The first five atom37 places (N, CA, C, CB, O) and aatype in JSON, in Angstrom:
{
  "aatype": [20, 20, 20, 20, 20, 20, 20, 20, 20, 20, 20, 20, 20, 20, 20, 20, 20, 20, 20, 20, 20, 20, 20, 20, 20, 20, 20, 20, 20, 20, 20, 20, 20, 20, 20, 20, 20, 20, 20, 20, 20, 20, 20, 20, 20, 20, 20, 20, 20, 20, 20, 20, 20, 20, 20, 20, 20, 20, 20, 20, 20, 20, 20, 20, 20, 20, 20, 20, 20, 20, 20, 20, 20, 20, 20, 20, 20, 20, 20, 20, 20, 20, 20, 20, 20, 20, 20, 20, 20, 20, 20, 20, 20, 20, 20, 20, 20, 20, 20, 20, 20, 20, 20, 20, 20, 20, 20, 20],
  "atom_mask": [
    [1, 1, 1, 1, 1],
    [1, 1, 1, 1, 1],
    [1, 1, 1, 1, 1],
    [1, 1, 1, 1, 1],
    [1, 1, 1, 1, 1],
    [1, 1, 1, 1, 1],
    [1, 1, 1, 1, 1],
    [1, 1, 1, 1, 1],
    [1, 1, 1, 1, 1],
    [1, 1, 1, 1, 1],
    [1, 1, 1, 1, 1],
    [1, 1, 1, 1, 1],
    [1, 1, 1, 1, 1],
    [1, 1, 1, 1, 1],
    [1, 1, 1, 1, 1],
    [1, 1, 1, 1, 1],
    [1, 1, 1, 1, 1],
    [1, 1, 1, 1, 1],
    [1, 1, 1, 1, 1],
    [1, 1, 1, 1, 1],
    [1, 1, 1, 1, 1],
    [1, 1, 1, 1, 1],
    [1, 1, 1, 1, 1],
    [1, 1, 1, 1, 1],
    [1, 1, 1, 1, 1],
    [1, 1, 1, 1, 1],
    [1, 1, 1, 1, 1],
    [1, 1, 1, 1, 1],
    [1, 1, 1, 1, 1],
    [1, 1, 1, 1, 1],
    [1, 1, 1, 1, 1],
    [1, 1, 1, 1, 1],
    [1, 1, 1, 1, 1],
    [1, 1, 1, 1, 1],
    [1, 1, 1, 1, 1],
    [1, 1, 1, 1, 1],
    [1, 1, 1, 1, 1],
    [1, 1, 1, 1, 1],
    [1, 1, 1, 1, 1],
    [1, 1, 1, 1, 1],
    [1, 1, 1, 1, 1],
    [1, 1, 1, 1, 1],
    [1, 1, 1, 1, 1],
    [1, 1, 1, 1, 1],
    [1, 1, 1, 1, 1],
    [1, 1, 1, 1, 1],
    [1, 1, 1, 1, 1],
    [1, 1, 1, 1, 1],
    [1, 1, 1, 1, 1],
    [1, 1, 1, 1, 1],
    [1, 1, 1, 1, 1],
    [1, 1, 1, 1, 1],
    [1, 1, 1, 1, 1],
    [1, 1, 1, 1, 1],
    [1, 1, 1, 1, 1],
    [1, 1, 1, 1, 1],
    [1, 1, 1, 1, 1],
    [1, 1, 1, 1, 1],
    [1, 1, 1, 1, 1],
    [1, 1, 1, 1, 1],
    [1, 1, 1, 1, 1],
    [1, 1, 1, 1, 1],
    [1, 1, 1, 1, 1],
    [1, 1, 1, 1, 1],
    [1, 1, 1, 1, 1],
    [1, 1, 1, 1, 1],
    [1, 1, 1, 1, 1],
    [1, 1, 1, 1, 1],
    [1, 1, 1, 1, 1],
    [1, 1, 1, 1, 1],
    [1, 1, 1, 1, 1],
    [1, 1, 1, 1, 1],
    [1, 1, 1, 1, 1],
    [1, 1, 1, 1, 1],
    [1, 1, 1, 1, 1],
    [1, 1, 1, 1, 1],
    [1, 1, 1, 1, 1],
    [1, 1, 1, 1, 1],
    [1, 1, 1, 1, 1],
    [1, 1, 1, 1, 1],
    [1, 1, 1, 1, 1],
    [1, 1, 1, 1, 1],
    [1, 1, 1, 1, 1],
    [1, 1, 1, 1, 1],
    [1, 1, 1, 1, 1],
    [1, 1, 1, 1, 1],
    [1, 1, 1, 1, 1],
    [1, 1, 1, 1, 1],
    [1, 1, 1, 1, 1],
    [1, 1, 1, 1, 1],
    [1, 1, 1, 1, 1],
    [1, 1, 1, 1, 1],
    [1, 1, 1, 1, 1],
    [1, 1, 1, 1, 1],
    [1, 1, 1, 1, 1],
    [1, 1, 1, 1, 1],
    [1, 1, 1, 1, 1],
    [1, 1, 1, 1, 1],
    [1, 1, 1, 1, 1],
    [1, 1, 1, 1, 1],
    [1, 1, 1, 1, 1],
    [1, 1, 1, 1, 1],
    [1, 1, 1, 1, 1],
    [1, 1, 1, 1, 1],
    [1, 1, 1, 1, 1],
    [1, 1, 1, 1, 1],
    [1, 1, 1, 1, 1],
    [1, 1, 1, 1, 1]
  ],
  "atom_positions": [
    [[41.49, 116.78, 34.84], [40.11, 116.47, 35.15], [40.07, 115.52, 36.35], [39.4, 115.84, 33.91], [40.89, 114.61, 36.46]],
    [[39.12, 115.76, 37.23], [38.98, 114.95, 38.45], [37.61, 114.29, 38.46], [39.19, 115.82, 39.72], [36.68, 114.73, 37.78]],
    [[37.5, 113.22, 39.26], [36.21, 112.56, 39.46], [35.67, 112.92, 40.84], [36.35, 111.02, 39.31], [36.41, 112.95, 41.82]],
    [[34.36, 113.18, 40.91], [33.69, 113.53, 42.16], [32.48, 112.64, 42.35], [33.28, 115.02, 42.18], [31.72, 112.37, 41.42]],
    [[32.31, 112.17, 43.58], [31.13, 111.42, 43.99], [30.22, 112.36, 44.75], [31.52, 110.17, 44.86], [30.62, 112.92, 45.78]],
    [[29.01, 112.56, 44.26], [28.04, 113.43, 44.92], [26.88, 112.59, 45.45], [27.52, 114.52, 43.94], [26.3, 111.79, 44.72]],
    [[26.56, 112.78, 46.72], [25.47, 112.06, 47.37], [24.77, 112.98, 48.37], [26.0, 110.78, 48.08], [25.37, 113.94, 48.85]],
    [[23.51, 112.69, 48.69], [22.85, 113.44, 49.75], [23.5, 113.12, 51.09], [21.32, 113.11, 49.78], [24.0, 112.02, 51.3]],
    [[23.5, 114.08, 51.99], [24.02, 113.83, 53.34], [23.03, 112.97, 54.11], [24.29, 115.17, 54.09], [21.82, 113.16, 54.01]],
    [[23.55, 112.02, 54.89], [22.69, 111.11, 55.64], [21.75, 111.83, 56.58], [23.53, 110.13, 56.43], [20.6, 111.44, 56.72]],
    [[22.23, 112.9, 57.24], [21.37, 113.61, 58.18], [20.18, 114.26, 57.47], [22.17, 114.66, 58.94], [19.13, 114.46, 58.08]],
    [[20.34, 114.6, 56.21], [19.22, 115.16, 55.43], [18.24, 114.05, 55.08], [19.74, 115.86, 54.14], [17.03, 114.22, 55.21]],
    [[18.77, 112.9, 54.63], [17.9, 111.77, 54.28], [17.09, 111.27, 55.47], [18.72, 110.63, 53.71], [16.01, 110.71, 55.29]],
    [[17.6, 111.46, 56.69], [16.9, 111.0, 57.89], [15.8, 111.95, 58.35], [17.88, 110.81, 59.01], [15.03, 111.61, 59.25]],
    [[15.72, 113.12, 57.76], [14.68, 114.08, 58.15], [13.3, 113.56, 57.75], [14.94, 115.46, 57.5], [13.16, 112.89, 56.72]],
    [[12.3, 113.87, 58.56], [10.96, 113.38, 58.32], [10.11, 114.27, 57.42], [10.27, 113.2, 59.62], [9.02, 113.88, 57.03]],
    [[10.6, 115.47, 57.1], [9.85, 116.36, 56.22], [9.88, 115.85, 54.79], [10.41, 117.78, 56.29], [10.3, 114.72, 54.53]],
    [[9.42, 116.68, 53.87], [9.44, 116.27, 52.47], [9.84, 117.44, 51.58], [8.07, 115.72, 52.06], [10.23, 118.5, 52.07]],
    [[9.74, 117.23, 50.28], [10.18, 118.25, 49.33], [9.22, 119.43, 49.23], [10.34, 117.63, 47.96], [9.48, 120.38, 48.5]],
    [[8.12, 119.39, 49.96], [7.18, 120.51, 49.98], [7.29, 121.31, 51.28], [5.75, 120.01, 49.8], [6.61, 122.33, 51.44]],
    [[8.12, 120.86, 52.21], [8.36, 121.61, 53.44], [9.11, 122.89, 53.11], [9.16, 120.75, 54.47], [9.68, 123.02, 52.03]],
    [[9.12, 123.83, 54.03], [9.89, 125.06, 53.83], [11.37, 124.72, 53.73], [9.63, 126.07, 54.98], [11.89, 123.95, 54.54]],
    [[12.06, 125.28, 52.74], [13.47, 124.98, 52.49], [14.33, 125.25, 53.71], [13.98, 125.8, 51.31], [15.25, 124.48, 53.99]],
    [[14.05, 126.3, 54.44], [14.9, 126.65, 55.58], [14.46, 125.99, 56.88], [14.91, 128.15, 55.77], [15.0, 126.31, 57.94]],
    [[13.51, 125.07, 56.83], [13.07, 124.39, 58.05], [14.02, 123.24, 58.38], [11.63, 123.87, 57.9], [14.74, 122.74, 57.52]],
    [[14.01, 122.82, 59.63], [14.86, 121.72, 60.1], [14.39, 120.36, 59.59], [14.91, 121.7, 61.62], [15.12, 119.38, 59.71]],
    [[13.19, 120.29, 59.03], [12.67, 119.0, 58.57], [12.72, 118.85, 57.05], [11.24, 118.83, 59.05], [12.39, 117.78, 56.53]],
    [[13.12, 119.89, 56.31], [13.12, 119.84, 54.85], [14.0, 118.71, 54.33], [13.59, 121.18, 54.27], [15.17, 118.61, 54.68]],
    [[13.41, 117.88, 53.49], [14.13, 116.76, 52.88], [13.74, 116.69, 51.41], [13.8, 115.41, 53.62], [12.68, 116.17, 51.08]],
    [[14.59, 117.19, 50.52], [14.25, 117.2, 49.1], [14.19, 115.81, 48.46], [15.24, 118.03, 48.36], [13.79, 115.68, 47.3]],
    [[14.58, 114.76, 49.19], [14.53, 113.4, 48.66], [13.31, 112.62, 49.15], [15.8, 112.65, 49.04], [13.25, 111.4, 48.98]],
    [[12.35, 113.3, 49.75], [11.1, 112.66, 50.14], [9.96, 113.36, 49.44], [10.89, 112.71, 51.67], [9.92, 114.59, 49.47]],
    [[9.06, 112.68, 48.82], [9.11, 111.23, 48.6], [10.29, 110.84, 47.71], [7.79, 110.75, 47.97], [10.83, 111.69, 47.0]],
    [[10.68, 109.6, 47.75], [11.93, 109.14, 47.16], [11.88, 108.96, 45.65], [12.33, 107.87, 47.79], [12.93, 108.92, 45.01]],
    [[10.72, 108.84, 45.07], [10.64, 108.54, 43.64], [10.98, 109.77, 42.79], [9.23, 108.02, 43.29], [10.8, 110.91, 43.21]],
    [[11.47, 109.5, 41.59], [11.87, 110.53, 40.62], [13.01, 111.41, 41.13], [10.68, 111.4, 40.27], [13.13, 112.57, 40.73]],
    [[13.84, 110.87, 42.0], [14.95, 111.62, 42.59], [16.27, 110.91, 42.27], [14.77, 111.76, 44.12], [16.3, 109.7, 42.05]],
    [[17.36, 111.67, 42.24], [18.7, 111.12, 42.06], [19.36, 111.09, 43.43], [19.55, 111.96, 41.03], [19.32, 112.08, 44.16]],
    [[19.97, 109.95, 43.79], [20.6, 109.79, 45.09], [22.11, 109.68, 45.02], [20.05, 108.58, 45.76], [22.77, 109.55, 46.05]],
    [[22.68, 109.73, 43.84], [24.12, 109.68, 43.72], [24.57, 109.86, 42.28], [24.65, 108.37, 44.26], [23.91, 109.42, 41.34]],
    [[25.71, 110.51, 42.12], [26.28, 110.74, 40.8], [27.81, 110.71, 40.9], [25.79, 112.09, 40.19], [28.37, 111.08, 41.93]],
    [[28.45, 110.27, 39.85], [29.89, 110.43, 39.7], [30.09, 111.36, 38.51], [30.64, 109.03, 39.5], [29.59, 111.11, 37.42]],
    [[30.82, 112.45, 38.75], [30.95, 113.53, 37.77], [32.43, 113.79, 37.51], [30.25, 114.82, 38.27], [33.24, 113.77, 38.43]],
    [[32.77, 114.03, 36.26], [34.11, 114.48, 35.89], [34.09, 115.99, 35.75], [34.61, 113.79, 34.56], [33.28, 116.54, 35.0]],
    [[34.98, 116.67, 36.48], [35.02, 118.13, 36.45], [36.4, 118.61, 36.91], [33.91, 118.74, 37.35], [37.17, 117.84, 37.47]],
    [[36.68, 119.88, 36.66], [37.95, 120.46, 37.08], [38.01, 120.75, 38.57], [38.21, 121.73, 36.31], [39.08, 120.7, 39.18]],
    [[36.84, 121.07, 39.18], [36.82, 121.4, 40.6], [35.42, 121.11, 41.18], [37.21, 122.89, 40.82], [34.49, 120.78, 40.45]],
    [[35.3, 121.24, 42.5], [34.04, 120.93, 43.17], [32.9, 121.82, 42.69], [34.2, 121.08, 44.66], [31.78, 121.33, 42.49]],
    [[33.16, 123.09, 42.51], [32.11, 124.0, 42.07], [31.52, 123.56, 40.72], [32.65, 125.44, 41.96], [30.31, 123.54, 40.54]],
    [[32.4, 123.2, 39.8], [31.95, 122.74, 38.48], [31.24, 121.39, 38.6], [33.15, 122.63, 37.51], [30.25, 121.16, 37.9]],
    [[31.72, 120.5, 39.47], [31.08, 119.2, 39.68], [29.65, 119.38, 40.19], [31.89, 118.34, 40.67], [28.73, 118.7, 39.74]],
    [[29.47, 120.3, 41.13], [28.13, 120.57, 41.67], [27.22, 121.17, 40.59], [28.22, 121.53, 42.88], [26.03, 120.84, 40.53]],
    [[27.76, 122.01, 39.75], [26.97, 122.6, 38.68], [26.51, 121.51, 37.69], [27.78, 123.68, 37.95], [25.35, 121.5, 37.28]],
    [[27.42, 120.62, 37.32], [27.07, 119.52, 36.41], [26.02, 118.63, 37.06], [28.33, 118.68, 36.04], [25.05, 118.23, 36.41]],
    [[26.19, 118.32, 38.33], [25.2, 117.5, 39.05], [23.84, 118.19, 39.07], [25.67, 117.22, 40.49], [22.81, 117.55, 38.88]],
    [[23.85, 119.5, 39.3], [22.59, 120.23, 39.38], [21.83, 120.2, 38.06], [22.85, 121.67, 39.79], [20.6, 120.31, 38.04]],
    [[22.55, 120.06, 36.96], [21.9, 120.0, 35.65], [21.47, 118.59, 35.28], [22.83, 120.55, 34.59], [20.83, 118.39, 34.25]],
    [[21.82, 117.6, 36.09], [21.47, 116.2, 35.84], [20.65, 115.61, 36.97], [22.73, 115.38, 35.64], [20.61, 114.39, 37.14]],
    [[20.01, 116.43, 37.72], [19.21, 116.04, 38.88], [17.9, 115.39, 38.45], [18.92, 117.25, 39.77], [17.53, 115.38, 37.28]],
    [[17.22, 114.85, 39.46], [15.85, 114.42, 39.25], [14.95, 115.55, 39.69], [15.54, 113.1, 40.04], [15.13, 116.69, 39.27]],
    [[13.98, 115.23, 40.53], [13.05, 116.26, 41.02], [13.35, 116.64, 42.47], [11.61, 115.76, 40.89], [12.44, 116.75, 43.29]],
    [[14.63, 116.84, 42.77], [15.03, 117.21, 44.13], [14.89, 118.7, 44.39], [16.45, 116.78, 44.39], [14.87, 119.12, 45.54]],
    [[14.79, 119.5, 43.36], [14.77, 120.94, 43.55], [13.43, 121.4, 44.13], [15.03, 121.65, 42.22], [12.43, 120.69, 44.05]],
    [[13.44, 122.58, 44.71], [12.23, 123.2, 45.21], [11.98, 124.4, 44.31], [12.36, 123.62, 46.73], [12.92, 125.14, 43.99]],
    [[10.76, 124.6, 43.91], [10.47, 125.68, 42.98], [9.17, 126.38, 43.34], [10.4, 125.14, 41.56], [8.38, 125.89, 44.15]],
    [[8.98, 127.51, 42.74], [7.73, 128.24, 42.88], [7.31, 128.71, 41.49], [7.88, 129.46, 43.87], [8.09, 128.63, 40.54]],
    [[6.1, 129.21, 41.38], [5.6, 129.7, 40.09], [5.42, 131.21, 40.15], [4.27, 129.01, 39.71], [5.03, 131.76, 41.18]],
    [[5.71, 131.86, 39.03], [5.44, 133.3, 38.97], [3.98, 133.52, 38.56], [6.41, 134.01, 37.97], [3.23, 132.56, 38.44]],
    [[3.59, 134.75, 38.36], [2.2, 135.08, 38.04], [1.72, 134.48, 36.72], [2.02, 136.58, 38.0], [0.52, 134.31, 36.51]],
    [[2.67, 134.16, 35.83], [2.33, 133.56, 34.54], [2.47, 132.04, 34.56], [3.2, 134.14, 33.44], [2.45, 131.4, 33.51]],
    [[2.62, 131.47, 35.77], [2.77, 130.02, 35.98], [4.03, 129.46, 35.35], [1.57, 129.3, 35.43], [4.06, 128.29, 34.96]],
    [[5.07, 130.27, 35.25], [6.38, 129.79, 34.84], [7.11, 129.29, 36.08], [7.2, 130.92, 34.13], [7.12, 129.95, 37.12]],
    [[7.72, 128.11, 35.96], [8.42, 127.51, 37.08], [9.75, 128.22, 37.32], [8.66, 126.01, 36.84], [10.48, 128.51, 36.37]],
    [[10.05, 128.51, 38.58], [11.31, 129.14, 38.95], [11.94, 128.33, 40.09], [11.1, 130.64, 39.37], [11.35, 128.22, 41.17]],
    [[13.11, 127.77, 39.85], [13.79, 126.99, 40.89], [14.3, 127.95, 41.96], [14.96, 126.14, 40.28], [14.99, 128.92, 41.65]],
    [[13.95, 127.66, 43.21], [14.43, 128.5, 44.3], [15.47, 127.8, 45.17], [13.26, 128.94, 45.16], [16.13, 128.44, 45.99]],
    [[15.6, 126.48, 45.0], [16.61, 125.75, 45.77], [16.98, 124.49, 45.02], [16.09, 125.42, 47.2], [16.11, 123.75, 44.57]],
    [[18.29, 124.23, 44.89], [18.79, 123.01, 44.27], [19.82, 122.41, 45.23], [19.42, 123.3, 42.85], [20.9, 122.97, 45.4]],
    [[19.51, 121.27, 45.86], [20.39, 120.72, 46.89], [21.77, 120.29, 46.39], [19.74, 119.55, 47.51], [22.71, 120.21, 47.18]],
    [[21.9, 120.02, 45.09], [23.21, 119.61, 44.58], [24.22, 120.75, 44.59], [23.07, 119.07, 43.16], [25.42, 120.51, 44.51]],
    [[23.74, 121.98, 44.68], [24.64, 123.13, 44.75], [24.98, 123.51, 46.19], [24.0, 124.32, 44.05], [25.84, 124.37, 46.4]],
    [[24.34, 122.9, 47.17], [24.45, 123.29, 48.58], [25.2, 122.24, 49.39], [23.05, 123.52, 49.17], [24.72, 121.11, 49.53]],
    [[26.35, 122.59, 49.92], [27.17, 121.64, 50.7], [26.54, 121.27, 52.03], [28.54, 122.23, 50.94], [26.99, 120.33, 52.67]],
    [[25.5, 121.98, 52.48], [24.78, 121.59, 53.69], [23.87, 120.4, 53.42], [23.97, 122.76, 54.23], [23.44, 119.72, 54.36]],
    [[23.56, 120.14, 52.16], [22.63, 119.07, 51.79], [23.3, 117.9, 51.09], [21.55, 119.62, 50.91], [22.8, 116.77, 51.15]],
    [[24.41, 118.14, 50.42], [25.05, 117.09, 49.63], [26.55, 117.03, 49.87], [24.76, 117.3, 48.15], [27.21, 118.04, 50.12]],
    [[27.08, 115.82, 49.79], [28.52, 115.59, 49.84], [29.07, 115.67, 48.42], [28.86, 114.2, 50.5], [28.39, 115.28, 47.46]],
    [[30.27, 116.17, 48.29], [30.97, 116.19, 47.0], [32.41, 115.76, 47.3], [30.9, 117.62, 46.3], [33.26, 116.58, 47.66]],
    [[32.66, 114.47, 47.13], [33.95, 113.88, 47.49], [34.78, 113.64, 46.25], [33.75, 112.57, 48.27], [34.34, 112.98, 45.31]],
    [[35.99, 114.18, 46.24], [36.89, 113.91, 45.12], [37.39, 112.47, 45.22], [38.09, 114.91, 45.11], [37.83, 112.02, 46.28]],
    [[37.32, 111.77, 44.1], [37.78, 110.38, 44.03], [39.16, 110.35, 43.4], [36.78, 109.49, 43.23], [39.39, 110.97, 42.36]],
    [[40.07, 109.64, 44.01], [41.42, 109.52, 43.47], [41.52, 108.24, 42.66], [42.48, 109.54, 44.62], [41.54, 107.15, 43.23]],
    [[41.57, 108.33, 41.34], [41.57, 107.12, 40.5], [42.82, 106.27, 40.68], [41.45, 107.51, 39.06], [42.84, 105.12, 40.25]],
    [[43.85, 106.81, 41.3], [45.06, 106.03, 41.54], [44.96, 105.15, 42.78], [46.24, 106.94, 41.66], [45.85, 104.33, 43.02]],
    [[43.91, 105.31, 43.56], [43.78, 104.55, 44.8], [42.5, 103.74, 44.87], [43.84, 105.49, 45.98], [41.99, 103.49, 45.96]],
    [[41.98, 103.33, 43.72], [40.8, 102.48, 43.7], [41.21, 101.04, 43.93], [40.04, 102.62, 42.38], [42.26, 100.58, 43.48]],
    [[40.35, 100.34, 44.63], [40.48, 98.89, 44.73], [39.36, 98.3, 43.89], [40.42, 98.4, 46.23], [38.36, 98.97, 43.62]],
    [[39.52, 97.05, 43.48], [38.49, 96.41, 42.7], [37.18, 96.39, 43.48], [38.91, 94.99, 42.3], [37.17, 96.06, 44.66]],
    [[36.11, 96.73, 42.82], [34.8, 96.69, 43.47], [33.86, 97.72, 42.89], [34.95, 96.91, 44.95], [34.2, 98.49, 42.0]],
    [[32.7, 97.71, 43.41], [31.64, 98.6, 42.97], [31.88, 100.01, 43.48], [30.27, 98.09, 43.44], [32.22, 100.18, 44.65]],
    [[31.71, 101.01, 42.65], [31.88, 102.4, 43.06], [30.54, 103.0, 43.47], [32.5, 103.23, 41.92], [30.45, 103.62, 44.53]],
    [[29.51, 102.82, 42.66], [28.21, 103.4, 42.98], [27.11, 102.46, 42.55], [28.05, 104.78, 42.31], [27.04, 102.05, 41.39]],
    [[26.23, 102.12, 43.49], [25.0, 101.37, 43.2], [23.9, 102.1, 43.94], [25.09, 99.84, 43.63], [23.81, 102.01, 45.17]],
    [[23.07, 102.8, 43.23], [22.03, 103.6, 43.84], [20.68, 102.98, 43.48], [22.11, 105.09, 43.38], [20.08, 103.35, 42.47]],
    [[20.22, 102.05, 44.29], [19.02, 101.27, 44.02], [17.9, 101.68, 44.95], [19.3, 99.78, 44.15], [18.1, 101.77, 46.16]],
    [[16.73, 101.94, 44.4], [15.53, 102.22, 45.18], [14.43, 101.31, 44.67], [15.11, 103.73, 45.08], [14.21, 101.22, 43.47]],
    [[13.75, 100.64, 45.56], [12.71, 99.72, 45.17], [11.35, 100.23, 45.63], [12.97, 98.34, 45.75], [11.21, 100.77, 46.72]],
    [[10.37, 100.06, 44.8], [9.0, 100.47, 45.15], [8.25, 99.32, 45.79], [8.25, 100.96, 43.91], [7.08, 99.48, 46.15]]
  ]
}
């Protein structure tokens, strides 16, 4: 089992769009507005694909969705599964130094 640190990519966080922009646009930013969103996770998994899947199931409201004719929600994009939007870095537990690993603080 390995540990993975998942975070949004900085270039995505710097985009001026929001979570209602078109997913394929250059301004789409699923972390805007910032509330009710997850900005970092540490996940135990066998590989990156599994780590991203676990992260995607523990997300906040970063996903983009649409409704069908019966008003059932259908997720059409989840940034935790997409390497263009999120980093997934394997952490080596044998090379940690004393200190904080993850502090994801947002203030209103």
